[in-house]
py3Dmol code that shows the C-alpha trace and the ligand (Angstrom):
import py3Dmol

protein = """\
ATOM      1  CA  MET A   1      18.400  22.381 -16.107  1.00  0.00           C
ATOM      2  CA  SER A   2      19.689  24.056 -19.314  1.00  0.00           C
ATOM      3  CA  ARG A   3      22.985  22.224 -18.828  1.00  0.00           C
ATOM      4  CA  SER A   4      21.087  18.956 -18.740  1.00  0.00           C
ATOM      5  CA  VAL A   5      19.343  19.893 -22.029  1.00  0.00           C
ATOM      6  CA  VAL A   6      22.739  20.650 -23.634  1.00  0.00           C
ATOM      7  CA  LEU A   7      23.962  17.253 -22.431  1.00  0.00           C
ATOM      8  CA  ASN A   8      20.864  15.609 -23.820  1.00  0.00           C
ATOM      9  CA  MET A   9      21.443  17.205 -27.237  1.00  0.00           C
ATOM     10  CA  LEU A  10      24.995  15.927 -27.272  1.00  0.00           C
ATOM     11  CA  LEU A  11      23.906  12.436 -26.196  1.00  0.00           C
ATOM     12  CA  SER A  12      21.081  12.353 -28.837  1.00  0.00           C
ATOM     13  CA  SER A  13      23.445  13.253 -31.628  1.00  0.00           C
ATOM     14  CA  GLN A  14      25.088   9.828 -31.091  1.00  0.00           C
ATOM     15  CA  GLY A  15      28.690  10.730 -31.689  1.00  0.00           C
ATOM     16  CA  GLY A  16      27.936  13.458 -34.226  1.00  0.00           C
ATOM     17  CA  PHE A  17      28.611  17.184 -33.902  1.00  0.00           C
ATOM     18  CA  VAL A  18      25.972  19.557 -32.598  1.00  0.00           C
ATOM     19  CA  SER A  19      26.480  23.132 -33.602  1.00  0.00           C
ATOM     20  CA  GLY A  20      26.703  25.897 -30.992  1.00  0.00           C
ATOM     21  CA  GLU A  21      24.120  27.734 -32.978  1.00  0.00           C
ATOM     22  CA  ASP A  22      21.592  24.850 -32.764  1.00  0.00           C
ATOM     23  CA  ILE A  23      22.087  24.660 -29.020  1.00  0.00           C
ATOM     24  CA  SER A  24      21.808  28.383 -28.513  1.00  0.00           C
ATOM     25  CA  ARG A  25      18.630  28.531 -30.700  1.00  0.00           C
ATOM     26  CA  SER A  26      16.948  25.515 -28.973  1.00  0.00           C
ATOM     27  CA  LEU A  27      17.589  26.857 -25.554  1.00  0.00           C
ATOM     28  CA  ASN A  28      17.227  30.501 -26.407  1.00  0.00           C
ATOM     29  CA  ILE A  29      20.574  31.291 -24.814  1.00  0.00           C
ATOM     30  CA  SER A  30      23.679  33.107 -26.004  1.00  0.00           C
ATOM     31  CA  ARG A  31      26.689  31.330 -27.567  1.00  0.00           C
ATOM     32  CA  THR A  32      28.653  32.372 -24.502  1.00  0.00           C
ATOM     33  CA  ALA A  33      26.153  30.620 -22.259  1.00  0.00           C
ATOM     34  CA  VAL A  34      26.451  27.478 -24.433  1.00  0.00           C
ATOM     35  CA  TRP A  35      30.232  27.637 -24.070  1.00  0.00           C
ATOM     36  CA  LYS A  36      29.820  28.005 -20.277  1.00  0.00           C
ATOM     37  CA  TYR A  37      27.661  24.881 -20.060  1.00  0.00           C
ATOM     38  CA  ILE A  38      30.060  22.946 -22.254  1.00  0.00           C
ATOM     39  CA  ASN A  39      32.935  23.913 -19.937  1.00  0.00           C
ATOM     40  CA  GLU A  40      30.950  22.872 -16.891  1.00  0.00           C
ATOM     41  CA  LEU A  41      30.244  19.495 -18.478  1.00  0.00           C
ATOM     42  CA  LYS A  42      33.960  19.076 -19.284  1.00  0.00           C
ATOM     43  CA  GLU A  43      34.715  19.844 -15.598  1.00  0.00           C
ATOM     44  CA  MET A  44      32.253  17.133 -14.607  1.00  0.00           C
ATOM     45  CA  GLY A  45      34.283  14.621 -16.610  1.00  0.00           C
ATOM     46  CA  TYR A  46      32.472  14.613 -19.976  1.00  0.00           C
ATOM     47  CA  VAL A  47      34.949  14.469 -22.816  1.00  0.00           C
ATOM     48  CA  ILE A  48      33.733  16.919 -25.464  1.00  0.00           C
ATOM     49  CA  GLU A  49      35.507  17.810 -28.707  1.00  0.00           C
ATOM     50  CA  SER A  50      35.070  21.439 -29.778  1.00  0.00           C
ATOM     51  CA  HIS A  51      35.373  22.478 -33.405  1.00  0.00           C
ATOM     52  CA  SER A  52      35.085  26.104 -34.428  1.00  0.00           C
ATOM     53  CA  ARG A  53      32.616  25.439 -37.270  1.00  0.00           C
ATOM     54  CA  ALA A  54      31.157  22.004 -36.652  1.00  0.00           C
ATOM     55  CA  GLY A  55      30.379  22.666 -32.952  1.00  0.00           C
ATOM     56  CA  TYR A  56      30.601  20.110 -30.157  1.00  0.00           C
ATOM     57  CA  LYS A  57      30.889  16.341 -30.103  1.00  0.00           C
ATOM     58  CA  LEU A  58      30.522  14.118 -27.053  1.00  0.00           C
ATOM     59  CA  ILE A  59      33.332  11.599 -26.942  1.00  0.00           C
ATOM     60  CA  ALA A  60      32.885   9.969 -23.522  1.00  0.00           C
ATOM     61  CA  CYS A  61      30.777  10.167 -20.390  1.00  0.00           C
ATOM     62  CA  PRO A  62      32.153   9.765 -16.867  1.00  0.00           C
ATOM     63  CA  ASP A  63      30.964   6.877 -14.669  1.00  0.00           C
ATOM     64  CA  VAL A  64      29.380   9.363 -12.294  1.00  0.00           C
ATOM     65  CA  LEU A  65      25.664   9.551 -11.325  1.00  0.00           C
ATOM     66  CA  TRP A  66      25.317  13.242 -12.201  1.00  0.00           C
ATOM     67  CA  PRO A  67      21.661  14.312 -11.897  1.00  0.00           C
ATOM     68  CA  ASP A  68      21.935  16.083 -15.276  1.00  0.00           C
ATOM     69  CA  GLU A  69      22.362  12.671 -16.899  1.00  0.00           C
ATOM     70  CA  ILE A  70      20.526  10.168 -14.677  1.00  0.00           C
ATOM     71  CA  SER A  71      17.356  12.285 -14.744  1.00  0.00           C
ATOM     72  CA  LEU A  72      17.253  12.172 -18.573  1.00  0.00           C
ATOM     73  CA  GLY A  73      14.318   9.995 -19.671  1.00  0.00           C
ATOM     74  CA  LEU A  74      13.283   9.373 -16.100  1.00  0.00           C
ATOM     75  CA  ASP A  75       9.527   9.398 -16.682  1.00  0.00           C
ATOM     76  CA  THR A  76       8.504   8.844 -13.030  1.00  0.00           C
ATOM     77  CA  SER A  77       5.599  10.627 -11.352  1.00  0.00           C
ATOM     78  CA  ILE A  78       6.931  10.891  -7.796  1.00  0.00           C
ATOM     79  CA  ILE A  79      10.313   9.214  -7.319  1.00  0.00           C
ATOM     80  CA  GLY A  80      13.406  11.078  -8.425  1.00  0.00           C
ATOM     81  CA  ARG A  81      11.688  14.239  -9.687  1.00  0.00           C
ATOM     82  CA  GLU A  82      14.434  15.884  -7.625  1.00  0.00           C
ATOM     83  CA  ILE A  83      17.893  14.349  -7.202  1.00  0.00           C
ATOM     84  CA  VAL A  84      20.623  15.556  -4.893  1.00  0.00           C
ATOM     85  CA  HIS A  85      24.112  14.148  -5.697  1.00  0.00           C
ATOM     86  CA  PHE A  86      27.325  13.952  -3.646  1.00  0.00           C
ATOM     87  CA  LEU A  87      30.755  12.705  -4.679  1.00  0.00           C
ATOM     88  CA  SER A  88      31.251  11.784  -1.068  1.00  0.00           C
ATOM     89  CA  ILE A  89      29.019  11.954   2.007  1.00  0.00           C
ATOM     90  CA  GLY A  90      28.714  10.391   5.460  1.00  0.00           C
ATOM     91  CA  SER A  91      25.398   8.639   4.843  1.00  0.00           C
ATOM     92  CA  THR A  92      22.732   9.365   2.208  1.00  0.00           C
ATOM     93  CA  ASN A  93      20.083   8.367   4.744  1.00  0.00           C
ATOM     94  CA  ASP A  94      21.265  11.012   7.184  1.00  0.00           C
ATOM     95  CA  LYS A  95      21.240  13.651   4.402  1.00  0.00           C
ATOM     96  CA  ALA A  96      17.788  12.549   3.225  1.00  0.00           C
ATOM     97  CA  LYS A  97      16.428  12.756   6.825  1.00  0.00           C
ATOM     98  CA  GLU A  98      17.892  16.260   7.162  1.00  0.00           C
ATOM     99  CA  LEU A  99      16.251  17.352   3.920  1.00  0.00           C
ATOM    100  CA  ALA A 100      12.942  15.660   4.901  1.00  0.00           C
ATOM    101  CA  ASN A 101      12.943  17.482   8.186  1.00  0.00           C
ATOM    102  CA  ASN A 102      13.458  20.704   6.264  1.00  0.00           C
ATOM    103  CA  GLY A 103      10.352  20.043   4.177  1.00  0.00           C
ATOM    104  CA  CYS A 104      11.739  18.598   0.934  1.00  0.00           C
ATOM    105  CA  ARG A 105       9.352  17.229  -1.646  1.00  0.00           C
ATOM    106  CA  GLU A 106       8.200  13.626  -1.654  1.00  0.00           C
ATOM    107  CA  GLY A 107      10.263  11.365  -3.918  1.00  0.00           C
ATOM    108  CA  LEU A 108      13.508  13.309  -3.502  1.00  0.00           C
ATOM    109  CA  ILE A 109      16.508  11.072  -3.967  1.00  0.00           C
ATOM    110  CA  VAL A 110      19.911  11.606  -2.332  1.00  0.00           C
ATOM    111  CA  VAL A 111      22.596   9.646  -4.209  1.00  0.00           C
ATOM    112  CA  ALA A 112      26.305   9.503  -3.525  1.00  0.00           C
ATOM    113  CA  GLU A 113      29.357   8.032  -5.185  1.00  0.00           C
ATOM    114  CA  GLU A 114      30.848   7.163  -1.824  1.00  0.00           C
ATOM    115  CA  GLN A 115      29.661   7.007   1.791  1.00  0.00           C
ATOM    116  CA  THR A 116      32.194   7.434   4.558  1.00  0.00           C
ATOM    117  CA  GLY A 117      29.707   6.469   7.291  1.00  0.00           C
ATOM    118  CA  GLY A 118      27.282   4.220   5.461  1.00  0.00           C
ATOM    119  CA  ARG A 119      24.882   2.615   7.915  1.00  0.00           C
ATOM    120  CA  GLY A 120      23.284  -0.877   7.736  1.00  0.00           C
ATOM    121  CA  ARG A 121      20.508  -2.477   9.735  1.00  0.00           C
ATOM    122  CA  LEU A 122      20.989  -3.241  13.450  1.00  0.00           C
ATOM    123  CA  GLY A 123      23.673  -0.584  13.813  1.00  0.00           C
ATOM    124  CA  ARG A 124      26.062  -2.257  11.374  1.00  0.00           C
ATOM    125  CA  GLN A 125      28.423  -0.428   9.053  1.00  0.00           C
ATOM    126  CA  TRP A 126      27.744  -0.446   5.303  1.00  0.00           C
ATOM    127  CA  VAL A 127      30.888  -0.484   3.132  1.00  0.00           C
ATOM    128  CA  SER A 128      30.303   2.004   0.285  1.00  0.00           C
ATOM    129  CA  PRO A 129      33.422   2.579  -1.867  1.00  0.00           C
ATOM    130  CA  GLN A 130      33.507   5.399  -4.421  1.00  0.00           C
ATOM    131  CA  TYR A 131      31.950   4.703  -7.865  1.00  0.00           C
ATOM    132  CA  ARG A 132      31.447   1.037  -7.007  1.00  0.00           C
ATOM    133  CA  GLY A 133      27.842   0.926  -5.941  1.00  0.00           C
ATOM    134  CA  ILE A 134      24.484   2.621  -5.870  1.00  0.00           C
ATOM    135  CA  TRP A 135      24.198   4.336  -2.510  1.00  0.00           C
ATOM    136  CA  MET A 136      20.874   6.189  -2.489  1.00  0.00           C
ATOM    137  CA  SER A 137      18.022   7.262  -0.222  1.00  0.00           C
ATOM    138  CA  VAL A 138      14.449   8.098  -1.155  1.00  0.00           C
ATOM    139  CA  VAL A 139      12.176  10.394   0.882  1.00  0.00           C
ATOM    140  CA  LEU A 140       8.512   9.287   1.074  1.00  0.00           C
ATOM    141  CA  ARG A 141       5.597  11.031   2.732  1.00  0.00           C
ATOM    142  CA  PRO A 142       2.800   8.397   2.737  1.00  0.00           C
ATOM    143  CA  ASP A 143      -0.456   9.095   4.437  1.00  0.00           C
ATOM    144  CA  ILE A 144      -0.373   5.883   6.516  1.00  0.00           C
ATOM    145  CA  GLN A 145      -0.298   4.768  10.129  1.00  0.00           C
ATOM    146  CA  PRO A 146       3.210   4.220  11.590  1.00  0.00           C
ATOM    147  CA  MET A 147       2.362   0.481  11.956  1.00  0.00           C
ATOM    148  CA  GLU A 148       2.085   0.188   8.202  1.00  0.00           C
ATOM    149  CA  ALA A 149       5.602   1.488   7.457  1.00  0.00           C
ATOM    150  CA  GLN A 150       6.962  -2.063   7.313  1.00  0.00           C
ATOM    151  CA  LYS A 151       4.978  -2.427   4.070  1.00  0.00           C
ATOM    152  CA  LEU A 152       7.311   0.180   2.487  1.00  0.00           C
ATOM    153  CA  THR A 153      10.294  -1.951   3.440  1.00  0.00           C
ATOM    154  CA  LEU A 154       8.844  -4.930   1.626  1.00  0.00           C
ATOM    155  CA  LEU A 155       7.655  -2.791  -1.311  1.00  0.00           C
ATOM    156  CA  SER A 156      11.189  -1.407  -1.754  1.00  0.00           C
ATOM    157  CA  ALA A 157      12.743  -4.850  -1.638  1.00  0.00           C
ATOM    158  CA  LEU A 158      10.353  -6.070  -4.319  1.00  0.00           C
ATOM    159  CA  ALA A 159      10.850  -2.985  -6.461  1.00  0.00           C
ATOM    160  CA  VAL A 160      14.659  -3.069  -6.269  1.00  0.00           C
ATOM    161  CA  SER A 161      14.822  -6.794  -6.943  1.00  0.00           C
ATOM    162  CA  ASN A 162      12.642  -6.364  -9.995  1.00  0.00           C
ATOM    163  CA  ALA A 163      14.816  -3.449 -11.106  1.00  0.00           C
ATOM    164  CA  ILE A 164      18.004  -5.444 -10.820  1.00  0.00           C
ATOM    165  CA  GLU A 165      16.469  -8.426 -12.653  1.00  0.00           C
ATOM    166  CA  GLU A 166      15.179  -6.173 -15.482  1.00  0.00           C
ATOM    167  CA  CYS A 167      18.518  -4.335 -15.791  1.00  0.00           C
ATOM    168  CA  THR A 168      20.951  -7.324 -15.522  1.00  0.00           C
ATOM    169  CA  GLY A 169      18.969 -10.494 -16.231  1.00  0.00           C
ATOM    170  CA  LEU A 170      20.222 -11.960 -12.902  1.00  0.00           C
ATOM    171  CA  LYS A 171      17.677 -13.786 -10.717  1.00  0.00           C
ATOM    172  CA  VAL A 172      17.362 -11.857  -7.489  1.00  0.00           C
ATOM    173  CA  ASP A 173      15.756 -13.395  -4.376  1.00  0.00           C
ATOM    174  CA  ILE A 174      14.544 -11.589  -1.241  1.00  0.00           C
ATOM    175  CA  LYS A 175      15.552 -12.618   2.222  1.00  0.00           C
ATOM    176  CA  TRP A 176      12.985 -11.285   4.664  1.00  0.00           C
ATOM    177  CA  PRO A 177      12.496  -8.457   5.138  1.00  0.00           C
ATOM    178  CA  ASN A 178      14.660  -6.683   2.680  1.00  0.00           C
ATOM    179  CA  ASP A 179      17.959  -8.256   1.839  1.00  0.00           C
ATOM    180  CA  LEU A 180      18.448  -8.974  -1.876  1.00  0.00           C
ATOM    181  CA  VAL A 181      20.330 -12.094  -2.638  1.00  0.00           C
ATOM    182  CA  VAL A 182      21.918 -13.496  -5.794  1.00  0.00           C
ATOM    183  CA  SER A 183      23.119 -17.107  -5.792  1.00  0.00           C
ATOM    184  CA  GLY A 184      22.725 -17.151  -1.965  1.00  0.00           C
ATOM    185  CA  LYS A 185      24.867 -14.039  -1.349  1.00  0.00           C
ATOM    186  CA  LYS A 186      23.774 -10.542  -0.416  1.00  0.00           C
ATOM    187  CA  ILE A 187      23.914  -8.001  -3.208  1.00  0.00           C
ATOM    188  CA  CYS A 188      21.761  -5.208  -1.758  1.00  0.00           C
ATOM    189  CA  GLY A 189      20.593  -4.011   1.644  1.00  0.00           C
ATOM    190  CA  ILE A 190      17.752  -1.632   2.443  1.00  0.00           C
ATOM    191  CA  LEU A 191      17.545   0.528   5.555  1.00  0.00           C
ATOM    192  CA  THR A 192      14.126   2.033   6.233  1.00  0.00           C
ATOM    193  CA  GLU A 193      13.965   4.880   8.725  1.00  0.00           C
ATOM    194  CA  MET A 194      10.832   6.682   9.812  1.00  0.00           C
ATOM    195  CA  SER A 195       9.845   9.881  11.536  1.00  0.00           C
ATOM    196  CA  ALA A 196       6.395   9.559  12.989  1.00  0.00           C
ATOM    197  CA  GLU A 197       3.948  10.727  15.628  1.00  0.00           C
ATOM    198  CA  VAL A 198       1.495   8.391  17.425  1.00  0.00           C
ATOM    199  CA  ASP A 199      -0.905   8.107  14.514  1.00  0.00           C
ATOM    200  CA  LYS A 200       0.828   9.846  11.674  1.00  0.00           C
ATOM    201  CA  VAL A 201       3.954   9.267   9.575  1.00  0.00           C
ATOM    202  CA  ASN A 202       5.922  12.418   8.901  1.00  0.00           C
ATOM    203  CA  HIS A 203       8.312  10.844   6.447  1.00  0.00           C
ATOM    204  CA  VAL A 204      10.004   7.567   5.652  1.00  0.00           C
ATOM    205  CA  VAL A 205      13.519   7.325   4.229  1.00  0.00           C
ATOM    206  CA  ILE A 206      14.309   4.229   2.203  1.00  0.00           C
ATOM    207  CA  GLY A 207      18.115   3.784   1.990  1.00  0.00           C
ATOM    208  CA  ILE A 208      19.286   1.401  -0.707  1.00  0.00           C
ATOM    209  CA  GLY A 209      22.809   0.057  -0.988  1.00  0.00           C
ATOM    210  CA  ILE A 210      23.647  -2.043  -4.082  1.00  0.00           C
ATOM    211  CA  ASN A 211      27.014  -3.691  -4.500  1.00  0.00           C
ATOM    212  CA  ALA A 212      27.099  -2.953  -8.200  1.00  0.00           C
ATOM    213  CA  ASN A 213      30.663  -2.838  -9.466  1.00  0.00           C
ATOM    214  CA  MET A 214      32.554  -3.935  -6.350  1.00  0.00           C
ATOM    215  CA  SER A 215      35.393  -6.339  -7.006  1.00  0.00           C
ATOM    216  CA  ALA A 216      36.199  -9.221  -4.686  1.00  0.00           C
ATOM    217  CA  GLU A 217      38.859  -7.025  -3.048  1.00  0.00           C
ATOM    218  CA  ASP A 218      36.296  -4.351  -2.209  1.00  0.00           C
ATOM    219  CA  ILE A 219      34.333  -6.810  -0.069  1.00  0.00           C
ATOM    220  CA  PRO A 220      35.707  -7.072   3.490  1.00  0.00           C
ATOM    221  CA  ASP A 221      37.184 -10.528   4.304  1.00  0.00           C
ATOM    222  CA  GLU A 222      34.641 -11.253   7.009  1.00  0.00           C
ATOM    223  CA  LEU A 223      31.794 -10.757   4.493  1.00  0.00           C
ATOM    224  CA  LYS A 224      33.323 -12.607   1.493  1.00  0.00           C
ATOM    225  CA  ASP A 225      31.255 -15.761   2.038  1.00  0.00           C
ATOM    226  CA  LYS A 226      28.064 -13.789   2.573  1.00  0.00           C
ATOM    227  CA  ALA A 227      28.190 -10.902   0.136  1.00  0.00           C
ATOM    228  CA  THR A 228      28.749 -10.475  -3.607  1.00  0.00           C
ATOM    229  CA  SER A 229      28.366  -7.822  -6.281  1.00  0.00           C
ATOM    230  CA  LEU A 230      26.588  -7.590  -9.639  1.00  0.00           C
ATOM    231  CA  ALA A 231      29.972  -7.293 -11.404  1.00  0.00           C
ATOM    232  CA  ILE A 232      31.266 -10.424  -9.664  1.00  0.00           C
ATOM    233  CA  GLU A 233      28.137 -12.391 -10.654  1.00  0.00           C
ATOM    234  CA  LEU A 234      27.953 -11.064 -14.200  1.00  0.00           C
ATOM    235  CA  GLY A 235      31.661 -10.950 -14.985  1.00  0.00           C
ATOM    236  CA  TYR A 236      31.453  -7.373 -16.209  1.00  0.00           C
ATOM    237  CA  ASN A 237      30.612  -3.911 -14.774  1.00  0.00           C
ATOM    238  CA  VAL A 238      27.024  -2.765 -14.880  1.00  0.00           C
ATOM    239  CA  ASP A 239      25.890   0.645 -16.169  1.00  0.00           C
ATOM    240  CA  ARG A 240      25.121   2.307 -12.821  1.00  0.00           C
ATOM    241  CA  LYS A 241      23.146   5.130 -14.519  1.00  0.00           C
ATOM    242  CA  ASN A 242      20.825   2.673 -16.172  1.00  0.00           C
ATOM    243  CA  LEU A 243      20.430   0.694 -12.938  1.00  0.00           C
ATOM    244  CA  PHE A 244      19.609   3.895 -11.060  1.00  0.00           C
ATOM    245  CA  ARG A 245      16.803   4.623 -13.561  1.00  0.00           C
ATOM    246  CA  TYR A 246      15.402   1.091 -13.319  1.00  0.00           C
ATOM    247  CA  ILE A 247      15.339   1.362  -9.507  1.00  0.00           C
ATOM    248  CA  SER A 248      13.640   4.763  -9.536  1.00  0.00           C
ATOM    249  CA  ARG A 249      10.988   3.598 -12.021  1.00  0.00           C
ATOM    250  CA  ASN A 250      10.235   0.392 -10.209  1.00  0.00           C
ATOM    251  CA  ILE A 251       9.861   2.113  -6.860  1.00  0.00           C
ATOM    252  CA  ASP A 252       7.700   4.763  -8.483  1.00  0.00           C
ATOM    253  CA  GLU A 253       5.475   2.098 -10.012  1.00  0.00           C
ATOM    254  CA  LEU A 254       4.971   0.052  -6.801  1.00  0.00           C
ATOM    255  CA  TYR A 255       4.671   3.147  -4.547  1.00  0.00           C
ATOM    256  CA  THR A 256       2.030   4.642  -6.857  1.00  0.00           C
ATOM    257  CA  CYS A 257       0.084   1.333  -6.658  1.00  0.00           C
ATOM    258  CA  PHE A 258       0.468   1.377  -2.897  1.00  0.00           C
ATOM    259  CA  ILE A 259      -0.820   4.899  -2.334  1.00  0.00           C
ATOM    260  CA  ASN A 260      -3.422   5.134  -5.092  1.00  0.00           C
ATOM    261  CA  ALA A 261      -5.012   1.766  -5.341  1.00  0.00           C
ATOM    262  CA  ASN A 262      -5.602  -1.084  -3.061  1.00  0.00           C
ATOM    263  CA  GLN A 263      -3.158  -3.416  -4.731  1.00  0.00           C
ATOM    264  CA  TRP A 264      -1.263  -4.377  -1.635  1.00  0.00           C
ATOM    265  CA  HIS A 265      -2.459  -7.972  -1.658  1.00  0.00           C
ATOM    266  CA  ASP A 266      -1.122  -8.479  -5.221  1.00  0.00           C
ATOM    267  CA  LEU A 267       2.259  -7.003  -4.248  1.00  0.00           C
ATOM    268  CA  MET A 268       2.469  -9.404  -1.328  1.00  0.00           C
ATOM    269  CA  VAL A 269       1.731 -12.368  -3.586  1.00  0.00           C
ATOM    270  CA  GLU A 270       4.704 -11.337  -5.731  1.00  0.00           C
ATOM    271  CA  TYR A 271       6.833 -10.664  -2.629  1.00  0.00           C
ATOM    272  CA  ARG A 272       6.131 -14.183  -1.221  1.00  0.00           C
ATOM    273  CA  GLU A 273       7.117 -15.753  -4.549  1.00  0.00           C
ATOM    274  CA  LYS A 274      10.529 -14.087  -4.385  1.00  0.00           C
ATOM    275  CA  CYS A 275      11.129 -14.545  -0.687  1.00  0.00           C
ATOM    276  CA  ILE A 276      13.477 -17.490   0.015  1.00  0.00           C
ATOM    277  CA  ASN A 277      12.450 -17.851   3.651  1.00  0.00           C
ATOM    278  CA  VAL A 278       9.015 -19.322   3.223  1.00  0.00           C
ATOM    279  CA  GLY A 279       8.989 -23.148   3.710  1.00  0.00           C
ATOM    280  CA  ARG A 280      12.510 -23.127   5.203  1.00  0.00           C
ATOM    281  CA  ARG A 281      13.981 -23.281   8.670  1.00  0.00           C
ATOM    282  CA  ALA A 282      15.446 -20.060   9.977  1.00  0.00           C
ATOM    283  CA  VAL A 283      17.325 -18.757  13.001  1.00  0.00           C
ATOM    284  CA  ILE A 284      15.590 -15.699  14.450  1.00  0.00           C
ATOM    285  CA  SER A 285      17.808 -13.344  16.506  1.00  0.00           C
ATOM    286  CA  LYS A 286      16.849 -10.354  18.505  1.00  0.00           C
ATOM    287  CA  GLY A 287      19.431  -8.839  20.861  1.00  0.00           C
ATOM    288  CA  ASP A 288      21.112 -11.770  22.643  1.00  0.00           C
ATOM    289  CA  VAL A 289      18.225 -14.186  22.085  1.00  0.00           C
ATOM    290  CA  SER A 290      18.226 -16.634  19.147  1.00  0.00           C
ATOM    291  CA  TRP A 291      15.899 -19.486  18.335  1.00  0.00           C
ATOM    292  CA  GLU A 292      15.181 -21.732  15.406  1.00  0.00           C
ATOM    293  CA  GLY A 293      11.865 -22.358  13.709  1.00  0.00           C
ATOM    294  CA  MET A 294      10.090 -23.142  10.465  1.00  0.00           C
ATOM    295  CA  VAL A 295       8.909 -20.188   8.381  1.00  0.00           C
ATOM    296  CA  THR A 296       5.387 -20.982   7.185  1.00  0.00           C
ATOM    297  CA  ASP A 297       4.210 -17.730   5.721  1.00  0.00           C
ATOM    298  CA  ILE A 298       4.428 -13.919   5.514  1.00  0.00           C
ATOM    299  CA  ASP A 299       1.183 -12.189   6.406  1.00  0.00           C
ATOM    300  CA  ASP A 300      -0.241  -9.299   4.482  1.00  0.00           C
ATOM    301  CA  ASP A 301       1.212  -6.835   7.002  1.00  0.00           C
ATOM    302  CA  GLY A 302       4.686  -8.187   6.131  1.00  0.00           C
ATOM    303  CA  ALA A 303       5.277 -10.132   9.337  1.00  0.00           C
ATOM    304  CA  LEU A 304       7.088 -13.462   9.189  1.00  0.00           C
ATOM    305  CA  ILE A 305       5.030 -16.371  10.563  1.00  0.00           C
ATOM    306  CA  VAL A 306       7.304 -18.925  12.216  1.00  0.00           C
ATOM    307  CA  LEU A 307       6.506 -22.216  13.963  1.00  0.00           C
ATOM    308  CA  ASP A 308       8.796 -22.532  17.002  1.00  0.00           C
ATOM    309  CA  GLY A 309      10.097 -25.818  18.504  1.00  0.00           C
ATOM    310  CA  HIS A 310       6.886 -26.269  20.505  1.00  0.00           C
ATOM    311  CA  GLY A 311       4.661 -26.004  17.424  1.00  0.00           C
ATOM    312  CA  GLU A 312       3.579 -22.509  18.465  1.00  0.00           C
ATOM    313  CA  LYS A 313       3.019 -19.879  15.782  1.00  0.00           C
ATOM    314  CA  LYS A 314       5.075 -16.693  16.256  1.00  0.00           C
ATOM    315  CA  ARG A 315       4.647 -13.456  14.361  1.00  0.00           C
ATOM    316  CA  ILE A 316       8.017 -11.751  13.723  1.00  0.00           C
ATOM    317  CA  ILE A 317       8.004  -8.096  12.778  1.00  0.00           C
ATOM    318  CA  SER A 318      11.684  -7.255  13.273  1.00  0.00           C
ATOM    319  CA  GLY A 319      15.070  -8.819  14.030  1.00  0.00           C
ATOM    320  CA  ASP A 320      17.658 -10.738  12.140  1.00  0.00           C
ATOM    321  CA  VAL A 321      16.681 -13.829  10.257  1.00  0.00           C
ATOM    322  CA  SER A 322      19.333 -16.167   8.945  1.00  0.00           C
ATOM    323  CA  ILE A 323      18.817 -19.320   6.899  1.00  0.00           C
TER     324      ILE A 323
END
"""
ligand_1 = """\
16
LIG
C 21.397 -3.514 5.554
O 21.979 -3.594 6.652
O 21.222 -4.516 4.870
C 20.927 -2.169 5.034
C 21.989 -1.444 4.274
C 21.529 -0.113 3.753
C 22.641 0.643 3.081
C 22.154 1.888 2.395
S 23.381 2.625 1.378
C 22.415 4.053 1.199
C 21.761 4.338 2.510
N 22.616 5.125 3.373
C 23.066 4.493 4.453
O 23.824 4.980 5.279
N 22.554 3.229 4.401
C 21.722 3.056 3.302
"""
view = py3Dmol.view(width=600, height=400)
view.addModel(protein, "pdb")
view.setStyle({"model": 0}, {"cartoon": {"style": "trace"}})
view.addModel(ligand_1, "xyz")
view.setStyle({"model": 1}, {"stick": {}})
view.zoomTo()
view.show()
């Protein structure tokens, strides 16, 4: 915490020197403690110039999602009040589920620079190279029926698409239920996992994977025609720290609406506007069975309404939908 305040002072001085005395007075800590924090920050990759009289000057920040930095200015009420960070991990969803089972607070975020066993929907692998994406999982503890959990999937898709749009200016569409698409190619996937009893949700983990700064070479050959990254679309690398904050704020805003007020209908109106499936034909696959139909609507519970070849209305709550 104090280290984060020292970092904040250095960042706020905008390239100027901050004296050791000022830091030690503001935090009510010794000059040795200040020196210790400065050294820790240097070890984390911050380039800091030290001058015996002038103090400390921040020269450069590493492209790492250190909680000390990404939590600065994060004015959320629930999401990201606690952030756990890993340079490398198997899967942030697995870690988040472990922490949730051990009673962690609602809104905790697990974020990693790299996942060695990143998981996608339907048992697929999720490629998560180091420093190239946002690989994060959020723990929620909503007081809802298990049947309603699908709403959190749609809410997250809407929140993350809004976040990416606000942060980058790109237009982000949603492919039901929660793939985010830019220019027809997938840029983000969301994996929702729930622990529940018959009539009670224990926790929900929302795993978000954004192809932020992946280059064309980072995308596996078999996915090249289906997936892209923000950097590929924009032509430059995005500030992952900023993007992380946009995502946390947007999820916080929509989740707070969801639990505090009955604004679900309004969220669904916005979701439908962004969803590219409505009014188009789609192939619905579940297991070995595939069929084609016309998507006519998404109901307020988040189910896809599809007219099959016999003109019969089907309500789809899970499965793979391709267009
Ligand atoms: C999909 O198949 O579209 C969902 C992909 C979800 C990937 C994210 S990355 C962070 C979190 N940890 C995981 O192992 N998976 C999710």
